[in-house]
C-alpha positions as CSV (number, residue, x, y, z in Angstrom):
1,M,-94.6,-93.6,101.4
2,G,-97.0,-96.2,102.9
3,K,-94.8,-99.2,102.3
4,S,-93.0,-101.5,104.8
5,P,-89.2,-101.9,104.5
6,F,-89.8,-105.5,103.3
7,E,-92.2,-104.4,100.6
8,V,-89.8,-101.7,99.4
9,L,-86.9,-104.2,99.2
10,Y,-88.8,-107.1,97.7
11,G,-91.7,-105.4,95.9
12,F,-94.5,-107.3,97.6
13,P,-95.9,-107.5,101.1
14,P,-94.6,-110.2,103.4
15,R,-96.6,-113.4,103.6
16,H,-98.0,-114.4,107.0
17,M,-97.2,-117.6,108.8
18,G,-100.1,-119.4,107.1
19,L,-98.3,-119.1,103.7
20,D,-101.6,-118.7,101.8
21,V,-100.2,-118.8,98.3
22,D,-103.6,-118.3,96.7
23,S,-104.1,-114.8,98.3
24,V,-100.9,-113.4,96.7
25,P,-101.8,-111.8,93.4
26,P,-99.7,-113.0,90.4
27,V,-97.4,-110.5,88.7
28,L,-98.8,-110.3,85.1
29,D,-96.3,-107.8,83.6
30,L,-92.8,-108.3,84.9
31,E,-91.4,-105.2,83.2
32,S,-94.0,-102.9,84.9
33,W,-93.4,-104.7,88.2
34,L,-89.6,-104.2,87.9
35,A,-90.1,-100.5,86.9
36,G,-92.3,-99.9,89.9
37,R,-89.8,-101.6,92.2
38,R,-86.9,-99.6,90.7
39,H,-89.0,-96.4,91.2
40,M,-89.7,-97.3,94.8
41,Q,-86.0,-97.9,95.5
42,E,-85.1,-94.5,93.9
43,L,-87.6,-92.8,96.2
44,V,-86.2,-94.5,99.2
45,Q,-82.6,-93.5,98.2
46,Q,-83.7,-89.9,97.8
47,H,-85.3,-89.9,101.2
48,L,-82.2,-91.4,102.8
49,L,-80.0,-88.8,101.1
50,R,-82.2,-86.0,102.2
51,A,-82.2,-87.3,105.8
52,Q,-78.4,-87.7,105.7
53,E,-78.0,-84.1,104.5
54,R,-80.3,-82.8,107.2
55,M,-78.3,-84.7,109.9
56,K,-75.1,-83.3,108.5
57,R,-76.5,-79.7,108.6
58,Q,-77.5,-80.2,112.3
59,A,-74.1,-81.7,113.2
60,D,-72.3,-78.8,111.4
61,K,-74.2,-76.1,113.2
62,G,-71.9,-76.2,116.3
63,R,-68.7,-76.6,114.4
64,S,-66.3,-73.9,113.2
65,E,-63.5,-74.0,110.6
66,R,-60.1,-74.0,112.2
67,V,-56.7,-73.8,110.5
68,F,-53.5,-75.0,112.2
69,S,-49.9,-74.6,111.1
70,V,-47.0,-76.9,111.7
71,G,-45.6,-76.2,115.1
72,D,-48.9,-74.9,116.6
73,K,-49.7,-76.2,120.0
74,V,-53.2,-77.6,120.4
75,F,-55.2,-79.5,123.0
76,L,-56.8,-82.7,121.9
77,K,-59.9,-84.1,123.5
78,L,-60.1,-87.8,123.2
């Protein structure tokens, strides 16, 4: 997405150690800034959910469904 985690979280790039306040552009329209930030957070959330689903699919590939009844003897691997 071309944004750093800091920028996604706070909506602006991090300032450098010099703290040059004049180089930071002012936010003229707060509503549009908030909408853009909200949109960016939704995109990040979608990407995280997609990655989580992909990881679950990979983990479930080697698993099989097993059904046990009361009284069955099983080996446990701890």
